C-alpha positions as a printed Julia matrix, in Angstrom:
275×3 Matrix{Float64}:
 35.3   -81.69  -13.08
 34.84  -78.07  -11.49
 30.89  -77.43  -11.32
 29.92  -73.8   -12.4
 29.18  -72.63   -8.87
 32.79  -73.24   -8.44
 33.76  -70.71  -11.15
 34.99  -67.57  -10.22
 32.44  -64.46  -11.49
 34.28  -61.91  -13.03
 33.23  -60.02  -10.12
 35.3   -62.09   -7.95
 38.49  -61.84   -9.97
 38.45  -58.15  -10.16
 38.13  -57.93   -6.13
 41.11  -60.62   -6.2
 42.96  -58.28   -8.42
 42.31  -55.47   -6.12
 42.97  -56.85   -3.3
 46.58  -58.23   -4.34
 47.29  -54.41   -5.89
 46.44  -52.96   -2.84
 48.4   -55.14   -0.1
 51.72  -54.51   -2.54
 51.0   -51.07   -2.43
 49.87  -51.31    1.82
 53.44  -53.21    1.64
 55.6   -49.93   -0.19
 54.02  -47.67    2.6
 55.56  -49.36    5.33
 58.6   -50.11    3.98
 58.54  -45.94    3.13
 57.35  -45.55    6.8
 60.0   -48.21    8.28
 62.94  -46.06    6.46
 61.79  -42.91    7.12
 61.66  -43.75   10.71
 65.26  -45.01   10.79
 66.36  -42.28    9.19
 64.97  -39.51   11.65
 66.48  -41.57   14.48
 69.89  -41.62   12.9
 70.18  -38.28   12.02
 72.71  -36.49   13.67
 71.35  -32.77   12.55
 68.03  -33.85   15.19
 68.36  -33.61   19.16
 66.62  -36.7    21.12
 63.82  -34.2    21.87
 62.89  -33.48   17.86
 63.54  -37.28   16.83
 60.86  -38.03   19.32
 58.48  -35.85   18.09
 59.43  -36.08   14.51
 59.2   -39.9    14.84
 55.72  -39.97   17.07
 53.92  -37.4    14.29
 55.18  -39.96   11.46
 54.25  -43.18   12.66
 50.99  -41.52   14.18
 50.62  -40.56   10.74
 50.83  -44.05    9.82
 48.95  -45.54   12.17
 45.54  -43.57   10.84
 46.43  -44.22    7.14
 46.53  -48.4     8.0
 42.95  -48.02    9.53
 41.62  -46.46    6.68
 43.05  -48.88    4.26
 41.74  -51.66    6.42
 38.35  -50.61    6.61
 39.05  -50.5     3.02
 39.88  -53.58    2.69
 37.42  -55.32    4.99
 34.88  -54.45    2.03
 36.95  -55.19   -0.82
 38.22  -59.17    0.78
 36.6   -62.45   -0.19
 35.49  -65.09    2.54
 34.16  -68.84    1.77
 30.66  -68.52    2.88
 31.18  -71.73    5.33
 33.86  -69.95    7.19
 31.72  -66.98    7.62
 29.35  -69.06    8.84
 31.6   -70.64   11.28
 32.9   -67.67   12.68
 29.16  -66.73   13.4
 28.91  -69.64   15.04
 32.18  -68.5    16.92
 30.36  -64.76   17.67
 27.22  -66.71   19.13
 28.81  -69.25   21.29
 28.91  -67.43   24.72
 25.02  -67.48   24.27
 24.95  -71.26   23.95
 27.47  -72.05   26.41
 26.19  -69.36   29.36
 22.77  -69.04   28.93
 19.57  -71.11   28.33
 19.6   -70.52   24.32
 19.38  -72.74   21.91
 20.6   -72.15   18.77
 20.36  -74.42   16.17
 23.0   -74.12   12.17
 21.66  -75.07    9.22
 25.19  -74.47    6.98
 25.29  -73.0     3.95
 26.11  -75.25    0.96
 29.86  -75.41    0.5
 29.82  -74.87   -3.34
 28.23  -71.13   -2.53
 30.11  -68.0    -3.8
 32.77  -66.44   -1.67
 31.78  -63.71    0.57
 32.47  -59.91   -0.47
 34.21  -58.8     3.33
 31.64  -56.1     3.73
 28.23  -58.47    3.16
 29.75  -61.42    5.54
 30.73  -58.82    8.08
 27.26  -57.2     8.15
 25.46  -60.99    8.02
 27.45  -61.9    11.11
 26.33  -58.58   12.55
 22.62  -58.88   11.27
 21.91  -62.09   12.77
 24.03  -61.67   16.34
 21.48  -58.53   16.58
 18.35  -60.7    15.31
 19.1   -63.37   17.92
 19.36  -60.38   20.82
 16.31  -58.74   19.54
 14.46  -62.54   19.55
 16.04  -63.08   23.56
 14.68  -59.7    24.34
 11.35  -60.4    24.2
 11.41  -62.68   27.08
 10.38  -66.16   26.08
 12.72  -67.43   23.67
 14.73  -70.85   24.41
 14.96  -72.09   20.61
 16.78  -70.21   17.92
 17.44  -71.48   14.26
 19.49  -69.48   11.95
 20.26  -70.72    8.38
 22.4   -69.22    5.68
 22.43  -70.53    2.01
 22.87  -69.21   -1.1
 21.0   -68.79   -4.72
 24.36  -67.84   -6.41
 23.44  -64.04   -6.73
 22.32  -63.49   -3.24
 22.73  -64.29    0.4
 19.76  -65.76    1.87
 19.64  -65.66    5.6
 16.44  -67.21    8.21
 16.57  -66.36   11.53
 13.84  -68.21   13.42
 12.67  -68.09   17.23
 10.06  -69.75   19.34
  9.25  -66.67   21.35
  5.84  -64.71   21.6
  5.4   -64.49   17.77
  4.84  -60.5    18.2
  7.47  -58.71   16.56
  7.13  -56.23   13.67
  9.43  -55.34   11.23
  8.82  -51.64   12.45
 10.0   -52.87   15.68
 12.79  -50.52   17.32
 14.74  -53.87   18.23
 15.03  -54.27   14.36
 16.07  -50.73   13.42
 19.53  -51.26   13.19
 18.99  -54.84   11.19
 16.99  -52.87    8.23
 19.54  -49.98    8.16
 22.01  -52.74    7.45
 20.27  -54.73    5.1
 18.79  -51.22    3.51
 22.96  -50.18    3.1
 23.47  -53.38    0.71
 20.49  -52.79   -1.2
 18.71  -56.2     0.65
 15.18  -57.01    1.37
 14.3   -57.87    5.12
 10.74  -59.71    5.25
  9.47  -60.31    9.29
  6.79  -62.51   10.02
  5.24  -63.44   13.34
  2.39  -66.22   14.67
  1.43  -65.0    17.87
  2.28  -68.14   20.58
  4.57  -69.54   17.7
  7.62  -67.19   17.43
  8.59  -64.83   14.66
 10.61  -65.39   11.21
 12.97  -62.96    9.59
 14.11  -63.57    5.89
 17.03  -61.48    4.95
 18.32  -61.21    1.21
 21.84  -59.57    0.72
 23.14  -59.64   -2.74
 26.73  -60.4    -3.44
 27.59  -57.98   -6.09
 26.65  -54.47   -6.02
 24.07  -52.76   -8.37
 24.48  -52.18  -11.76
 25.04  -48.41  -12.19
 22.36  -46.94  -14.2
 22.92  -46.61  -18.3
 23.23  -42.55  -18.36
 19.83  -41.22  -20.38
 21.23  -40.84  -23.83
 22.31  -44.21  -24.38
 18.82  -45.53  -23.41
 16.46  -42.83  -24.98
 17.14  -42.03  -28.55
 17.15  -38.77  -29.19
 18.1   -36.0   -31.96
 21.23  -33.81  -31.85
 18.82  -31.26  -30.96
 16.88  -32.51  -28.15
 20.64  -33.37  -26.87
 21.16  -30.19  -26.88
 17.99  -29.0   -25.38
 18.04  -31.46  -22.7
 21.96  -30.52  -21.89
 20.27  -26.74  -21.34
 17.17  -27.99  -19.41
 19.7   -29.83  -16.91
 21.47  -26.61  -15.95
 18.16  -25.1   -14.94
 16.91  -23.5   -17.99
 13.91  -22.57  -18.71
 11.73  -23.06  -22.32
 12.48  -19.34  -23.33
 16.15  -19.29  -22.46
 16.76  -22.86  -24.08
 14.69  -21.01  -27.36
 16.97  -18.06  -27.34
 20.84  -19.93  -26.79
 19.82  -22.25  -29.22
 18.33  -19.64  -31.88
 14.77  -21.83  -31.77
 10.85  -20.16  -31.39
 10.07  -21.2   -27.52
  7.17  -23.29  -28.97
 10.06  -25.19  -30.71
 11.95  -25.41  -27.89
  8.33  -26.44  -25.65
  8.03  -29.23  -28.35
 11.31  -30.47  -27.81
 11.04  -30.62  -24.08
  7.38  -32.49  -24.86
  9.11  -35.1   -26.99
 11.94  -35.49  -24.27
  9.57  -36.11  -21.22
  7.56  -38.27  -23.79
 10.38  -40.7   -24.37
 11.69  -40.68  -21.06
  8.44  -41.74  -19.86
  8.18  -39.11  -17.16
  5.79  -36.45  -16.29
  8.12  -33.52  -15.01
 11.05  -31.36  -15.6
 12.24  -32.45  -12.47
 11.77  -35.63  -13.14
 13.61  -35.29  -17.07
 16.34  -33.81  -14.86
 17.05  -36.37  -12.31
 17.27  -38.79  -14.92
 19.66  -37.06  -16.77
 22.29  -36.26  -13.8
């Protein structure tokens, strides 16, 4: 019987379908490129020099496109969490083999959700950066790396036995903080002098939900919708009154109602929400 943790989510199915479509489109593009190259090389209307120049231009254009597609697919492909963790162990192998660092790995659950390619790639880079930051402190001899999944997030714990003076604002952790922020995750750093530092990182496995349009969240009358549309366009109360054929006081009344309903204090905040 399949457990609920193993069932693919709608997001996973969507990513798989998109990946299959992209692979098919990429195969078509490769076929067109090869056919173009063959046509150029077989042409009797081009001399060798012209054919070579045209073939090089066609191949270069195709390679640029291939790199762009590969970068896009990296973010859309799914990678089993245990596979991503195994690749991390391989990435850190040189530090263990050729250095004095003792790295302990705590495996993620085999039933954990597959990771989107962008998350898997970033997670490995984050751990590598964290380990190097620990080592740069000069006294780290042991590092413990743990991955876990709660169904919605990849949870990472990285701990060392160094001086214990690492803080979240340290320059060595800036690349990690930027990656975590870019993926809408969270980073917590805790240190104990003489006992080491620990990084707790949460990376969401699904993109953040798009905010609902303000008009779908806040109940509005037809007139208020017209006022909001003009306000977003930068119209003043007097402009709104003139365009809608109402008094300036009535326009002001509608704007005040919209501010109250949206729970904001200024026209700028209201316009930002509506956009």
